[in-house]
N, C-alpha and C positions, 0 to 999 in steps of 0.2 A: 172178453176182450174189448178194450176201449178200440174206440176208433181210433185210426191215425188223422191227426189234425193241421195240415197243411203251413205252415209258416211261410207266407209268402211276403213282409215289409224285408222289404231291402234298404237299408239307410243308408246316406251320403258317411263314408269315412276311408282309411287309405291304408292299406294292405304296406308294410315297411320293409324293406330290405337290408343290409351291409350297411355297414357305416365305413365314414371318412375316415380321416387322418387326425381332422381338425375334433371329428364329436371324443377324442378320446376321454379328456378329463369330464365331459357333459353328463354329468351323471351325479343324482342327489336320490335322497331318502327320508322324506318332510317328516316329522311330526305328527302331519294328519293321515299317516298308515300307509301314504301313496308313494310308488317311486316315478321320478322323473327321469328322462332319457334321450338325449339330443341323436338323432339319425337326420344324418345331411342336414334338410334344412328346416324336419318336423321334429315335435316333442313329440313323445310317447309318457302316457299314463297309465302306470303297470299298477295292478293292484297282486301286490305281492301273496296274499292269501291263496288268491284262486288260479294264479299265474294265469291273467288276462288283461289284455291290452283292455280298458276304458275312455280311452278319450285321446285324441291326436291332434297337437294343434300347429298351423300349416297357415304363417306371414310372416316370418324370414323369408328372405332372398338369397343369403347367405348358409355356411354351413354353420351350426351352433356350435359354439366353442364351451359355454360354463351355463349351468340351470340352478336355480336357488332355490326350494320352497321357503316361503316364507315361516319364519316363529311362532308358536303359540304361546308364548311366555308371558299372557296380560288375561285378568278377568274377563269372562266374556259374559254376556248378556246380550241384550236384545237390542241395545247401542252398538257392541263391539261383539257380534256373535261367529259363531265357527264359520269360516269359509275359508276355500281352495285359492289360496294365490301365488304363484309363483312367479320368478323372475328370470328370462333366458336372454343370453347375449350371444351372439354372432359374431363373424370374421370381419364384416365389416363396421364393428363396432357399438350397430344398433342392441338398446336392452329393450324389452317388451316384456311389460306386468299383465300376466294373465289373471283371469276368472276362469277356474279350470273347469268350474261346474258348467258354465254356459259356450266354453271355449272362445270367450271374445277377449278382446286387446283391452283391458283397463288403460294403459297410454303406454306409448312408445319414449322413446331418448336417445339423443343422437349427440356426442359431444363432438369424436372424430372421426378417420373414418377406418383404424384400424385394430385387430380383436383387442377385445378385454381381456384383459390376463387374469384379472380374479374377483371375485362380486363377494358379498355377504350381505345378510340383514344383520342390523344392529340387533345384540340379544336381550340386551334391558330396554324394557319397551314399556318404561314407567310414563315417557313424557307422548310418545307416539310408538305407534308399530307401522308405520310407513317408510322409515327413514335405509335407503339401500346403497353400503358403500359400494364402491369399484374401481378397479385401478384402470384406467384408458392409457396408451402405450404413447410413450416408453416411460415417463416417469409422473403421470400424473394421479392424484389420489381424489376422488370427485365423491362427497353426499349427498344423495338426491332422497326426494321427496316423493316415493314410488307410485303415490296415490294421485299425483297432480301435472308429476313429470318437470318440477320445477328441481333445477340447483340450486344447493343451498349454500356449497362454500367448493373450494376448489386449490387444491394444493401442491403444487412440484416439488421435489427431490434431486440430489445431485446427481444419482445414478438411478438406470434401467430397474424398474419395481417388476421380479415375477408372481409375486403373490406375499398374500398377507397373512394372519394369524390373531385373532382379540382371547387376549387373557378371559376365559370363564371366570375369575374369581374378580378381577376388576376393570370396570368397563373403560375406564379410562386408560389403560393398557393394550398398545398395536405394536406387533413387530410384523415391519417390511424384509422380504427377502428378497435383494438387490442380486445382481450379478460379481459384487465385490464382496461384499460380507453383508449387516445385517443392521435395520436401523433398526432400533427401540423408542416407541413413542409414548410419554405417560401423561402427557396431557391431551388427548383425544376427549374432542365433546360435539354432542350433535349439533350445539351453539354456533359453533366458531371452529378455524381450522385451527388447528395447533400451531403456537407461535412460534416452538423451535423448530430445528428441521431434526431431534431427535439425536439418540446416542447412538454412535456409527463403532460398532464394531465390527474386528474382521476374525474371521477362524482359520487357523491352523491345518496342518495336514491332519484328515483323521486316521489315518492308515499307521497309527502307532498299535494299533490295538491287537492283543494276543494273536488274533487270527494272520496279521502278516509278520511280526516281528516278536517274537520273544524275548521275555526281560530275562535279563542274567539272574542263576538262582539267587533267591534269597531267604530270610527266614524272619518272622519276625515284624519290629518296627518299618526295618528297610523294604521289607517286601510290601507292605501296604502304602510307602511311598511312592514304590514304584510303579503303583497304578494308576495314580492320580494322571488324570492326562489334563494340562490346564489347556484348554482350546480356545477360549476367548480373550482374544487382546485388544489393544487401543493401536495398534503401529500394524502396518500392511503387511502381511505376509512378503518376500522375497517372493521372484519372478518362479525359482523351480517350488516352491512349495506349490502344494495343490488346496486351490481355494474352492468358495461355494458352487463352482458351474459343473460339479460334478453332486451336489447335493439337489436331489428331488423335491422334499418335503420337510416343510418346516410345521410345526404346528405345536402349540402350547397342550399341555397335559392336562387334561377337565379331573383326572381324578387326584393333583395333588398342586399348589398352590407353590408359584415359584417354579414350576419345572418345564423343560422345553423339548420336542425331541426334536432329534436331523435326519433326514432317511436318509442315504445313501446304496448305489447298488449292493454295495453286501456287507452292508452292518446300517445298526441302528444307534444311533445315539442318546441318549437321558442325560442332560443338561440341568445344573443347581442353577440358579438367575443369580441367586444369592452369594454365591461364594465361586460364581465362574467357573466351574467346571464339570466334566464328564462326573455323574454318580452311574450311570450303568452303559454297558454297551452290550447290543446283542449284534453277535459277527456269523457271519455263513462259511462253514469249511471251502477250501478250497474248489473243492468237485460240487459245494452246494449253489443252488438255483436264484440269480439275484433277487434283491428285492422289486419290487414296482408301486406300490403305495401300503402304506398303511395307516390305520383309524386305531387311535389309542381311544376306550373305554371311558365311563366317565362311574358306573356303580361298582366297579372292578379295576384294580390296578394291572388291565388285560391291554394285548394290542393284539386287531385284526391284522395278517399283512398278507400283502399279496405277491405273490412271485411271477417269473418271466415265464413258469410254464403253466399259469393258469391256478396254481394248486394256494390254496388259503391256508394259510396256519394258525392257531390261537394259539399267543403265550402271555401264560400268565408269571406276574411277580412271585418269585417264592417266597412264602413266608418269612417273618422275623424269627420266629421261633426256629423255623428249617436253619436260618442263618445262625443262628446262634450257639446251634449243639454242634456245629462245622469250626474246628478250630483253626482254619488252615481260611478259611473266609474271611473279609473283613467287612465291619457290618456298612458302612459307608457305600458296596458295591449294592446295586439294585441288580438282582438274575431275574432271569424271565424266563421260566421251563415251557418246552415247547409243550403243550396238554395234548393236541389233535391238530389234524388234517384231512383236508377232502382229496379227492381225488386229482391230478393233471391232466389235462384237457392234450388233443395232440397240435401240436406247433406248427403250423408250417410258414409257408410264404405267405397267406395272405388272410391267412386264421393264427389271431394268436390276441393274449387276453387286453383288455385298454386299461380297464378300471372297476375298482369295486366301491358298494356305498353299506353301510349298517344300519339296521334298525336304532333310529335314536332314543325310542319308548321304552324296548323291552332289552338293546344289547344283545342278541341274541338269535338273528336272523342275518347275511348277506347276501347280498344281489353281485353277482361276476358279471359281466360286460364284455362282449368275444367281437371280436370286428367283423366278424362273419352275421351280424346281427343277433345271434343268438343271447338270452338272457336266463342263468342258471341261480336260482336262488335256493340257496342251499341255509337249513335251518340247524341251531345249534344243538342237540339232545343230552340229556344226561343217565347216567345210570350206576347201578351198584356196582364198585369194583369190592371183588374179592381180598380179602384180608391181607396187607401191607404186599398187594402185586403189584405196587408203585412203589415200595422201597429196595426193591430188587432191583430196579432199572435206576437207582440214584438219584430220582427223582424223588421229591418230598409230596405226602399225596396230599389230594383237596376233600374238603368236607363239605355236608349238605348245611343250608342256615336253619337255627332251629327256629326260625320267623316263619310265618309268610303273611305278606304283607305289612309290614309293620309292627306286629306282634307276635309270642312264643306259638306255636307252635301247641292244639289239644290236641288230647290220645284219640278223640273222635272227630276231628277236624277234617272235612277236606280242602284239598291244595293243588293247584296245578305245577306239576314239575316242571314245566320248561317255562313257565309264562316271562320270566327276564332273566340276565343275568345272575343279578343279586338274588336273587331267588333259586338258582344254582347252584353255585359257590358262595359256601360262607367265606368271611372276610377274615375270619381266623376261628378256629377248633376251639370250640367247649366244652366242658363237661354235660351234655344232654342226652338223655337217652334215645334223644330222635334224632341228632344226628349221626350220617352216615358218611364214609369215606365211599366217593363217585367217581368216575370216569367220563369224561366227555366224546364226542364224536358229531361229526356233520352228517347231517342227513340230507340228501337232493327232495325237495320238496316239491320243486316246480320248474318247467322248462319251455320258454317262448323261442318259437324260431323265427328267422326273417326269410324275407324270399332272398334267392342269388343272384349272385352279381349279373346285370342283363348282357347281354339281350333278350329279351322271354316274349314268346306271343302267349295271347289268350283267347278263350272262346268260351262264351257261354252257353250252358247245358238248352235244350228245348225249352221253348218259353211254357208257362202254366196254361191250361186249357183245363176246361170242364172234365174231358174225361181223365186229367192223370190229376185233379187237385186232392186226392186222399190220399196218393204218395208223392206228390213234390216237394224236392227240396231245390233251393238257387244254386246249384255248383259252380263255379267257375274254375274253369283247367287252362294252367297255368303251363306251357312249353321252357325249359330254362337252356342252358347256354353248355349245361353238363349229361344232357341226356333224360332227364327227369322230370316226370310230369306229377305238378302238383295239384290237388284238385281243394279250393277253399266254400267251403259254406259260404255265401255273402250274408245272410241276414245275422249273423252272428260275427263273422271275421274270423271265422277259427278253422286252422288249415285238418281239412277231414283225412286224408291221403296221400302220401308219397310216394310215389311210383317208382321203380327206375327201369323207364323203357327201353329207350336207346343208348348208342352207347358214343353219341354223338351230339352235336346244337337241333335239337326240335324246332324245326321251321312252320310247320301248322298244323293243327287240330281241329277233326271236324268229329260233331257227336253223332254215334248212327242211333244211342238209345239215350233214354236216363241214364240209363245203368252202361253205357258202353262208348268208347269213342274211339277214333282211330287218327292216330297221328304218324306224322313222317317224319325223317330228320338224314343229311345227306354230310358225308365226312370230306373232308378237305380234299381237292381234286390234286389229282397227278398228273405227268407233266404231260401226259396229251388232254387234260380240262376232264376225263372220266373221272367219277365218284362211287361211291356206295353209298346205296338208297336204302332204307329200310321203312318201310308201311307195314305198323303192328295195330292190331283191333286187339282193344285193352277192353277188359270186364272188370268195372267196377270193385262189384260185390268182392269177389273171390281174387281180384288182382293178375287174371291170368292175362297173360300177353303172347298171340299166336302174329306168325309172319302172314302178311296179306297175302302177300305177292308170291311164297313160298321159296324156292329158292333164286327166285331173279332179286336182281339190285344192283350184283357185283359189276364195277367196271361197265358204268352205262350213265350216259347225261344225268345232270343234276335235275331231281321231281323241282319243279316250278312251284305247283299248285295239286291241293285236291279238294272236289264238290262232292258234297253226297247232296242226292236227292230229295227233292219235298216232304217223300212218303218215306225216305231211307229205304230205299230199296237199292238202287244204284251210286254207285262211285264213280265219279271221272280221275282221271289221273293224268295231268298234263304236264310233259318233260320239256328240258331248253332246245333240243334238237333230237328231239324222237319222238313219232305219231304217240295221237291221245290213246289209253286206255281207258278200255270200261267196262268194271265187275258187278258183279251179282253180289250185293251187301252181305245178304241172308246166308248166301253158300257159300261165300269167298271164293264163288268161280270168275272167271275173264269169260266176260262176252264177246269184245272185238278189241284187236288191237289194231291199229289203222293202219291204211297203206302207207309207205314208205315216203310217198312224193305228198302225204297230207301235211295241209298247209299248219305252219306254227303258231301254236295259241297262244295269246297277251290276255286275254279274258273270255271270261266263264261264266255262266249263272242257269242252273233249272228252272224251271217256270213253276207257276204255287197251282195255274192248272194241270187238272188228273182227270180221270172215267173214273175214279175209285167210287166212286157214289152210285154210274150205272149199274155198275160191275156187281155190287153189293147188291143191290137192286134184283138184277137180275137170275143171281147166285138165290138170291131169298125166295124168289117165284118159282123157282124152280127145286128148291127142297121142300117148300109146302104142298106143291101140287105132288111129287114123290110121294109125302107120309100121307096126304087127301086118298092115294089112290090104295095106299095098302090096309085105311083102317072103312070097314066096313060103316053101309049108310046107316045101320042104326047106333053105330059107337058112333056115330058122325056126330049126330042130335044128341048125345048128352055131353062129348067133351067139345068145351068150349074152343072154340077156332081160334080165338086168342091166345090160348095155352099154347095149340098147335107153334102160331106163331112166334111165340113167345120164346119157345122152347128150340126151334130151327133157329133163327134169330142166333140165341146164346150159343149154341154149335156150332152156326158157319161163320159167329167173330172168331171162336176158338181157333178154328183153322183157314180162318182168312188169311196171315201172313204166311202158310206156308204154302195155300193153294190159289192166291192170287194175285198175279202179276201185272199190277193197274199200268197206264200208257201214260209217261213224261214226256217232257221237251225238257232240251236246254239249247241255250243259246250261244256259241261261241263265237272270239274276230280274233281276225289275223294280220300281219302286221300290215298289210297294207290298212286297214279297218273294216275290211267288208266282213259281215254279219252272217253266220253259217246257223241253219236253222234244221234240229236232228229230232226224233223220238226213237225212246226206246221203250218199247213193251215185251217182257220176258225176254226171252235172247236174239229178239229181232229190235234190230238198229237200222234205222229208214232216216236216208237223207233228206232234208227241206229246202226251203227258200233261201236264198240269196241276196241279200241285200247289199246292192253294193257302197262304197265308201263314202263319208259325209267330207264335200272335197273343205268345210269347215274345220272338221276335227284332225287333230294329230292322232297319232297312236295310241289306238285304248288299253289302257292299263286295269280298268276293273267295271264293270257290271253290275246293277242291282235290278231286281223285280220283285212287284209285287201288283198283284191285282192285273189292272189295265195300264202302269204304269212300269216303265222302261228305261233306268234311268245309266249312261255312258261316260265315262270320266277319263279325259288323255292327259298325255304328260304334259302340255302347255295348259294343262289346268281349265279345260274347260269343261261345263257337264251340259248334255245332251239329254232332253226331255222327252220321252217318245210316249202318246197317248196314242196306245193301242186301238181302243174302242173307237176314239175319235178322228186316228189317223191323221195326228197333228207331231210337228217336234217344234221344238222348242230350246235354239242355245241358248249358253249361260255362261261368258268368262269373268272366272274367278277370282286372274293374278295373283294367283297364292302357289304358280309351281307345281310339279306332276302330282297328281290325285293318284294316294295309293291304295284307297280304298275307301269302298260305300258300299253302307249297309240300312236296309229297312228297319225299324222299332220295328217288334211285335205287337201285336193285337188289331182286331178285326177291324176296320176303317182307321189306323192310325197310319197319314202317311208322313210322319217325319222320318229325315234318312239322314245319316253321320256319313260326311264327308271328311276324310281325313289326307292330311299333305305334310311334308315332312315338317313344314315349321307350325304344326297345329292341328286343329278343327275346327268344321263347321256344321252347324244345325238346319236343315234346309225343310222348308214345306214341302213336298211336289205337290202337292193338289195348287196351292197358290203359286206355286214356284218362286220363292222369295226367303231368303236367309231369317230362320231367329234369333241361334245365337254364332258367337263366334269365338276362339279361341288359340292365341298366337302366343308361340313362344319367343321370348324377348322383351316381350309388349304387357301383359297383363300376369305370364306364365314364367320362371328361369327354366324347365323343364323344356325336354320334346320329346313328342310320341315315338312311339315304337311299336305299337298295335293298341286297337281299340274295338269296341261291341259292346252290344247293347246285352244289358242286366235286366229289365225290366222295359216296360211302354216307354218311362220316363226318367231313369237311371241310365249311366254307361260308365263302362268301364275302363280307365286309361292308361294303359300301360307305360311306364315315362324311363328317361335312360338312366335318372336316378337313383333305380334301383324300387320303385315304390310304385304299386298298382291302386290307382284312385279313382273311388266311385263317385259321380259327380251326378249332379240331375241334370236337367235338362237346358239350365242357363248357362253351364259350362264353368259355374260359378264356387270356390273353394269356400265354403259357406261354415261359420262354427255349430256343432248342434249339443245341444245338452246330452249330459251322460244319462242322465235319469230317462230321457228319452232311448236309449238304445235297447236292442234287446239281447240283452247278453246271457250267453249260457248258464251264470253261474253267477246265484247273488251274493252282494258281500257286503260287509259290513264299511260303512262310511257314515257315519251321523252327520259331518260335510255337505252331505249331499244333500239331505233335509233344509226347507226353510226354518231362518232363526227360531220362530217361536215353537215350531212342533221339534228341531233339536233338543233347546232347553227342555219341553215336554219329556222326552224323552229320557233325558240326564234325570229331572227327576223322579220320575216314575222308578229309574231303576236305583237310585239313593232311599229314599224314603216313601215306604207304606204304609202310613198309622194307622188307617181304617180298616185291617186285616189284622190277623192273631200270624199268620204266615207272608212269606213273600210270596209273587204270582208272576209267573211273566205272560200273563195273556192279559192282554188290553182289553180287546172285546166284548169280554164275560163280565166285566167290574164293572162298577157307576165310574167311570173317569168322565170327569167332568171337561171333557174334548168331543170336538164332533166325531163323525166317522170316517172323515178323512183323512184325521193326523191322527187319530187310532191305527188306522188303515195304515199308513206311513209307518207310524212307529213299531207296527206289530212286522210288517217287512224286514225294518233291520235287525229286530230282536232275533226273529227266527234264522238270520244268518249267524247270527252267534256261535263256538263251537260249544260241543257237549258238555268239555270239563268247564266253560266258563259259565253256563248254564245251572250248572250243578253243583256250580260254587255258591253263583246268586243265590243258591234256592235251600243252601246248607244252613239250618235255625243256628250253627255254631257259628254262622259270621256274622263278627261284630260291625256296628255301622260302620267306625272309622274304617275297619279291613274294606269296607263294601266304595266307602267315600274315596280308599287309595285303588280299588280296583277299574273305575269307573271312571277317575281321572287319566288312567292307564287305560283305558279303552277308547275313550274320547283322544288321547294325546295332546291332555291340556296339563299345557307345563307348568307353567306355575302352581297349578292343584298339583300335580303329582310330585313334587319338591315340599309346596305345605305339608301336604297328607303323611308325607313319608317324616318327615322335621315333626310336627305331630302324633302320629300315630307313636312314636318311638319315647317320646317324653308321658303322653300321656299314660301310656302303660309304666313307667317309671312311676312318677305320679303315685298314679293305684299303688303300687309296691309301696309306697314309703319311701324308697329311696333307690338309686339306679340297680337297673335289674343285671344281675351276673348271669344270669340262661340267655337273655338276648342279644349281651354282648353290647357295644356302644355303635351309637351314629357312623353310619360311614364317613368317611374321613373327605370324602368329594364335599360335605358340607362345612369342612371347614370352622368356622367360629365361633358353627353353629353347634359345633359338636363336645361331646362330653370334656372337663380339663384336663382330665389324664387322656382319654383318648389324644386331644392335641395335642400334648405334651409331645408324648410318642412321638406324633407324625412332625413337629418341629424340633427334635431331639436326632431323628437323622441324619436330618440339616446340618446339625449343629455340629456332629461328630467330622461331616462333610469339613466344614469353617475352621474346626480343628487342625484337621490334616493338613489342609489349604494354607494357614499362615505358619503351620513348622515348614512347608518348604520355602515359602519367603527367608 
């Protein structure tokens, strides 16, 4: 068995919780393969493949309202490398452009003080890739250079702008969704602001769809005319008409030129902008769940729809072949069939879906963001359906594509079934023996949970020592307001366990061992001010919870604090208006309940000194003496005395926890400030010395004790340092208000001390009696502290009122960290984390290996002209690839063109992916001597790059609508 190696590296990080309402639309999935999410004033970076948070960006002072990844639609080289750039905007109008890899801000942009309505990176990046378009309330559109923070131009419009959408086929076209209509801009340019104010159109009531009012019965041409709804007009609608106030979203369709999508709560309208008419309606029945968001796909004419119950549905456009077979169906209508849906969530007042994003590279994965901080990662899966299974339900069948990575499939060629949407669904059925009828389903592949709503309390497990280093884990216990206790592993930031311990808010936690803790909770007081106290001992490996005080706890004064002794032998329980209780932690028995006239406890602390070492020496000496008496003199000469000592010592240590009760001390203060000293040994509790109150101190609120230094804090913000060895005291006024908590840092000789106030915290050096660092709410941070504790000798955990737990170093400053320096539990594929030279070397290695007859994925055992550091970084990324991708890359039937297409998809290289999709199709067609009939035509999203026949068919459908529209006139 391999020995357990303890990982004790705790890095600065932030554990996040529930979202705010302003975070509703702050989510984006980038071509880089990572998901960005706004959580309060933070920005989370999530790897969707391994479902782990890899970065937390903290610089905003207000809630984040928008996040957008930079596009990768440009040629990458050493001068223009792969990089993780992200733009985030908050409620105060500040935009920050991040270098996500290092966690630092590249530039900050501020124009106005109102929330940014919308923003987007320019997708056409021929001239520059640093241009960011933003809508500043109420009606300003500003183009920024996101690299320097320079404003290039600014344009104002007549109405308030809600959002905008770029035309994916023409970068000069831009549509603005305003409070009254839509403004179409046709002269957008990065070099100068639009000259005109755009074409302003209005939207009449969308509620003429069949779901709201059925048209009169008609047949033939008259029925076709009744189904055409003219929605776009140049005249302002009447007051009673429903305008765009109910419109949730506006978006160009990336799969079809000149088509736009309008989202309403109960229907989706597909508009043809050439004829200004609806050509498709996706309506919900009266009992259906309304829409929240829709994401149109590019690779196939499909829609990812998010509903108010958290259900994600996929709707795919019915094929033209199926439409032609139905005599009653008009060819001008775009019908979208429901193909699959995921499970809904339980919606409550505080738990509801906020947003959804889709992977732009594969368009087969979606991330659902919930208000309580959860992130659900759904992946679209395909499977072979029984023959004619979908015909019985009235839905036309879907067929798998006959090609893979742009080239027709070979009989023995390996393929990745669910690589992308266009590799799961064919654009149209073909006469190919490799095509199969497929059905789709959503599979939950990842779930990230956030912290519950504050308040909560935190407590770090006992510190690392030489005795527990072989099995030590950095565990942080978090007590929540709903009675559960969360256990986090701070070395990775991952949730280890969630334990439902109490029925009311957890007020305090104390660790009994590395694998058990004691927590207490108090219910709301009744008319007499009495509560139900819950004191539980929890065993972490099994999750078993034991009522520590048995049947006690009903209708009594609330527990105010619990303190476990230094050796974890005794537990002191202090109440508000009830005498102190002393318990034996090992046996769970009550040692003493103090008399009724016992003074009220305001602060209590156990002494770090004890007599355990002397007791151990006495017991070992006694055992060795007994052992020597039982061994004859001749045997003594043959048996080494050291062996006997080792055996007896091992036996003594195994029974020590049960047989030895060491003497320990604690001190506490009463309401007058008098200090009491007590000694506990076994079942004996003895009263010691009493020290009269210090006239310069107010009511004592907390005590910290380490070595020969005792520190008291009071309600007036005064600190009193006692040097017990030198019999000296020194009072320091902090002028910060009541001191809530004082705790010494772990580690021998480490005299750093945490002092927590209502408005922040300080770090003091008790040896030098001077402040080391300070944190103050409202001055250098925007949050307030709820609780604090030491994680290691130089790291602290701060529980904040914004629902987050921050792990900071001793300087108490939120510093960014590099992703590659984090100790993440799972390695993940992201070549953007590599240095530019290493990323390009990895790409070259995966693309072409001319030195060998077969491909290999082992960089270290070949003569590759790179240093060992470069090879090691490359190999780590290659090892994180999935087995399906590795097997495909090693397949001898996998051609060079297919390899180029797959690698560009792995790298999220937008420009190369589109190039190789077109190149692979036409290279195969030219190799056949003519357009291939087995692989079909190029996807219609490539528009004018498609074959003439396919392009004419796509334009012909719009032409049919145009004819009908002229007939109406």
